N, C-alpha and C positions, 0 to 999 in steps of 0.2 A: 645495465639495467634493459628491458625488455621493455618498450614504450607502453604494452597493457598492464603493466603494473604501475603503470602512475596516476595520481589523483586528476579529475579534471581541471581544476587551479595547475598544476603542473604545468600538464598538456599546455594550457594556454599560454604561460609564461613561455615555452618553448615553443613552438608557433610567433610570439609577439618580437623575437628575439629570433626568429628569421631560422633555428639550426633544427627544426625537424617542420614537413608541412601532413597537412593531412591527409594524403595518398595512404604516407607511412606509416600514419597512426592508425588508419583505420583498418590498413591491410596486419595490422601487427594484431588487432581486436582478433580480424577473421582468420590469424594463424592458431590466435589464441582459442576460438572455437574449434577448429578440426581438432585441435588436441585432447579438453575438457570434454564436450560435448555427448560423444558419449554414454560418457561418466554420468552429466550430471543432469543433463534432458532440459535443460532451461527455453530452446527455442522450439516452435513450433512454424516460425519462415522466418529466416536470412535470408537476405535482400543481399548478395554478393555482389552482383554487376551493379543495380542500382546506386548502392551504397559507394563503391568505387568513385561512380560517375558523381556521385554529388562532391567528393573529397575533392575530384580532381578540378570541378567549377566551382568551389570554394578557394581551392591554391590561384585561379589563374581572378577571378573578379569580385569572394568574398570579402563582407565587412570585416577586416581582421579585429575591429572594436566588441563587435556583435560578442553578448554573452557568450555564449555558446561556440563558437567560430569553429569549424572544422571539428568535434567532438563527435563521438557516435554516443549513441544513447536508443538504446531498445525500450520498447511500448510494449504491455499489456494488449492480449490481445481480444478487450472487448472496448479499445478506444481507437477510432477509424483515424486510417490512414490510407486516403485515396490511390484507388491499386494494388492495392495490398487486402493477402485473407483477413475479414475481421468473424474468426469463428465462435468464439467466446467460448473455447474448448469443448463446444457442444454438436455433436453428432445431426442436430437441428441446421447450423448451418454450415456445415460443410460446406468448402467452394463456394463460399459466401467474399466477392471483392467488394470493400466498401468505396462508393461511388466518389465520396470526397471526406477531405479531411478536416474532424475533433477541430474543436480551437484550440486548444493546448496541443495541436499533432501543427497547427500553422503555427503558431506563440515557437515553435522550436524550429522550425523552418525559416521563420525570419529573424531568429536568434542565431542561426549558422550554422545547427546542429543536425548532425548529420545520420538519420535512423537506421538503426541494424536490420529489425529484425521486427517481431511482434515473438512474444512471451508468452509461455505456457501460465496458466489457471484453472481454479477449480474448475467449472462445469457455471456458465455464468454469474460466477466469483461469489456461488454459495460451495462453501468450502471453508477450513482451520488448515489443511494438509496437503493441497493441491490430489490429494488421491481420486481427486472424482473431476479430472480432467476426462474425455472423450476417446484422447486421444494420445497419453505416455504419460510415465511418472517421471516426476523431476525427485532428485535426490539430492539431497543437504552436503553442500561442496565441505562441508566440515566430518560431517559421517556418510557414508552413503548408503549405507543400514536406515539413516533415520530421512523424517520430514523436514521440507526448506522452510515449511507452513504454509500460508494459503488467506487468501485463498489465490493473493499477488504472490506463488513460489515464487516463478518463473523467474519474474521480477526482480525477485531477490536476488534468490540464488545463480542469476547470471550477472549481478554487481561483486557478490562474493565471490564468486569461480576468477573473476577479473574479465569476464567478455567482453563486458562492455561499464567503463566508469561509471555511469546512470540509469537510469531507467524508469520509467513511471509505472505506476499502480493504482487502483480505487481502493479502497477503505470506505467497509461502508457500517462495519463493526469492528472494525481490526485489522484488515485483508491487507496494509500496510503494513503499520508494528508489528505482528505476530510474525510475519516471518523475516521483519527486520531482524528482532529479535533473536527467534532461533538461525538462523546464517553469519549471525555477527555483523550486522551492518546498521547501518543508520537508518530510517523513513520516517516521511513526515505524515502525517495529516493536517491541514490547514483547517482553521475557521470554514464550517460551513456556509458558504458565496465567497471564496475567496480566489480560486480555481472554476472556470468553466466545466458544466458539465456537456455540455453542445459536442454530439458526435460520440460521445459517450452511451454503451448499449443500457439501461435502468435495470435496478435491482430494486434499490430501495430508493427512492426519489427523494425524499425526504432526509436520507443518510447519507447518500452518495457524493464521497469526492474524491476527485486525482490526489493521489499522494506521490511521495517522489523517495527513491532510493539515492544511497552514496555512501563512499567509505569513509568522508569523511565530514565536520558538519561542514566546512566551509565550502567543498561541492557538493553537499544540499541545500544550503542559502544560495549558492548560486541557481544550480535547477528550479528553485522552489518561487526566485525573483523570476527568471522567465517566462513560467508558465500562469503563472499569477496574473491578476487582475481583470475588471468588470470589460463584461463582452453582451452587446445586445442580442445576441442569441441564444443569453440564458436570464432573464430575464430575474433568477434565481440570487445572480453573481452581486456583489457590492459596487459601491460604483468609488468611492477610493480610493485615493491618487498611491499607482501602486511604490512600495517601496525596496528599497536595495537594500535587500535585507546581509549578502556578501559583503557591503561596506559598511554597513551597519555593526556587525559583528564585534563584540567586546564580551572579552573574558573576565572583568574587572564584576566581578558578583559583593562585593564583600555591602552590607546593611539590607541584601534581598532574605523577604522572608520568603518560607516552603512550608510547606504543609503535609505530609501522612496521613493519611485516613486509617483509623486505627480498622477498620473494619475490613480495609486490604490484609490484613494482616493473620485473620481467621485459618482456620480448619480450609485443608485443599493445598497450604502453600507448602512448597518443597521448601524443610529444611536449609538444606546450601541455598536456595535463593533468597530465603528471609535472612541468614547471613552475610550475599553479599550486599546486600540491600544495607544493613546495617552500617555493610562497614562503608558504602557510599554517601552513606550520610555522615558520618565524618567527617570524608572527603571533603562536602559541600561546607563543613563547619569552619575546618583548616577552611574551606578560602574568601571565611567569612561570612557569608549564610547564617541565618539561626535558622531551625528547622523544630516545628509541631508538633505533637502528635496530635486528630483531632477526630470531631466527629466524621460520619459522613451518612448518616441516616437509612440514606433513599437509595443508597447504592448496590445496596443487594436484591432490588427491585429492576433495576436495568433489563438482567441479561431475560428475565418473559419482556420486558415491555419492550427489548429487542424483537425478540423472534415471532411475539404479535405485530406486531406493526413493521417491521421488514416482509414478512411473509408475507404477510395484506396487501401491501402494494409491489412486490413479488408476482401474488395472483395476477393484480393489476395490467401490470406490464408485461408483465411474459403470454400478457389473452392474445396479441398481437401475434405472435406466432404461430398460426393455424393449418399452416399447409396451404396457404391458399396465394398470399402475399410473394412474396419470396422464402428461401431457407425448405425443409427435409417437407415431401407432398409423400404421403405413401401410396400405393397403386393397391388393384382388386378393388374397389370400393362400389358401396351399394347408391349413396347419397352424402349430404351435404356433410349431414353431422359423422356420416363416418367417416367422412374425407378429414376435419376436426381431430378424431378422437385419437383414427387413429392414425397422421403426423405427430399426437404429441406424443400419443406413445412412446411408438418408436426415435422419438429426436430425442425426446427429454432423458437424462439421467435419473439414477432414483433417486439423489437426493434433492432436484430440481422438483419432481413428482413430490415432495413429499414436503419440502415448503410452498409447494402451490396449494397442495393438498388442506396446509392449517391454515395458510392465509383465507382460502378462499372460505374453511370451515368459520375462523372469527367475522367473516364480514357476513356470514348471511344469515337470516334471518330468524329470530331468538339469538342468537349471539353475536349479535354488533354489540346490545349496548354492555351484556355481561364482561366482552374480552374489548373489543377492539378500544371501542368507546373509554372505559376506563384506564386503560394503557395509552390510550391519548395525555386524559389528566396525570398520572400519574409522571408522565413525561414532563409536563414542565412542571410540578413538580419538582423535579431531578433538576431542569435549567435552575431554577427559582433558586435550590441550596447552590450549585455552581457557582453562581452569580452571586450570591451572599459571601461564599468562602473568598472571592475574588477580591471583595472591599478592605478584607484585611492582610491578600495573600498576596504575593505575585507570582508562584506556582505552586502548585501541588504535584507531588513525586507518587509514584509508586512500585514494584516489580511488571515486567512486559505482559509476563504469562508468569500462571503459578508455580511453572517447572519447563525445563530445558525441553529441546527438538525430542519428541518419542521417536518409536522404531516406525516404520514405514508396519502399517496391516493394526499396530495395532488397539489404534483408536476407531478406523475405520468403520466398525459393527455396532462398536460402545456409541450411539448415536447420545448422549446426554454427556459423555467422557467429553467427545470435541466439542461440543457447544461450550463444555463449561471450562474449554484453554479461551476462550473470549473474554473470563468475567472480568480483568480490569480493563480490555480493551472497548466494550461496551459503553459505558457510560460516557466518555467522550463524543461519538457520535449521538446518541439518548439526546443531550446537552447539545451537541455541535459547535463546542470548542475545539482549539487546534492541540493538538499533540507529537511528541515522537518516538522513537524509541533509539537507544544507542547503547553500545556493549558500555556495559559495568563488568564486567571478570567473563571468566570461564570455570567448567567443573567436569573434571576427564574428558577437558579436550571442548566440551560443546558449549559455543556463546550463550552469557545472559545477557537481558537485555534491563534497561530504567527507562522508566518510561514516565519523562516530564508533562504536565499538561496545566496550558496559561489560559487566563482569559480572554474572552473574544476578540480576532484580531491584533493579538499580541504575538505571532512568531515568531516575533523579535527577541521577544523576554526569551523565552525556551530555547534559541537555538544561542544565546548568549550563553544562559547555563548550560548547556549543554558541552560549549564550546570551551567553557574556560572547567567545568571537569571534564572530558577529552582531552584540557592540555595537562592536566593534573594524573591522570590514570598513564597515560599513557600507553597504551593498548593496543600488543600486534596481535590482529587474531590472522593470520593465514590460514589458509585450509590443509590439513595434513592430508586427506584424502584425493588430493591433486598432484 
């Protein structure tokens, strides 16, 4: 069996026993990148030389008890890794090299991980298909004619294609869970504040969270544990003691109360996705859980709230990209205003421009109270509704997406349809609660995902439910296109 096909926890065991070393593991994954990258297009940059050096250093002097000792990891290209490019898949930041490590990068290095490279994404994390990357197209390893999802499409595709066993992405409105679902792997968005955002290029600061990708629950728990915890460089991180989610895994979910919102089963849900969800409910019942259908009255407002709030925050955050300090600077300029206008017009792609314009509009005089202020009030109501539900239930489930992965080009010009793809994921970001997507089946070779949502800081709870379902389903979703 090829080393690249093994899970991270399996590789850890082999390393512990001395049956393999980190250099062999890293080189196996680099060989896999050489085999499939031309088809998948997950990476924007592969750090071959340094990754092998890091593996050798670990073999010689590394802490063999480290959580991720000697294991290769891929990182989305909006998370800083010192000395590597950090383009956010935008022409505006072409050639930009990160001068420091993000906190999650530091944590990975402290836990012995080997960073293999930077992964493709929708420009500035705005999109649901990775078609908005300024550099390349990433394809779904299960069907190369379909999208991997977005915005963390490269992160999901690289794990599904076995180029890396683990990867990091970011999730502002579903950008970890949706591509995880499309690519047949697991993706977790933690509670807001559970993982530091220091060193992550901001899109929507009250919504952004670093998320984790893996091919099974054990690996997901391992990676999430490694990067979680308080950070003095990010005042929004919580000060709770970091829990080892890997050691806390328990597949006994007897007596757990699980809710499913009737509002998530309405118009727009593919019938095959609905059927798969009903089958999964029966699995949960067989495992001893109680499943109730409930009303989630405010969920349908989430998409509108999300696009108002996230676009407003994007308008503010991306104002720093002006052609003066770093990034693209236009030429043949008349004055400083011309510098701003031309640099931003030439540097940003169409989706980023669309969201900046929307955000600027809802923050402008005369419209702030009509849109942005109202959205913030509704957001608070949505948070309160979720909190009230978790007083009686351990988790809420839904499909991760209303359909399986769509074909490349199908939704790129249909903006509303593209936005609706996040209809089940954005409420989680609005509420700030943790949620994960896990494989729950497939239709015509395309993976389907189950979303499991939990109360604030209950990552262990949703991982345990996912662990129980994973063991019961025993799905094998190997990419048929590679």
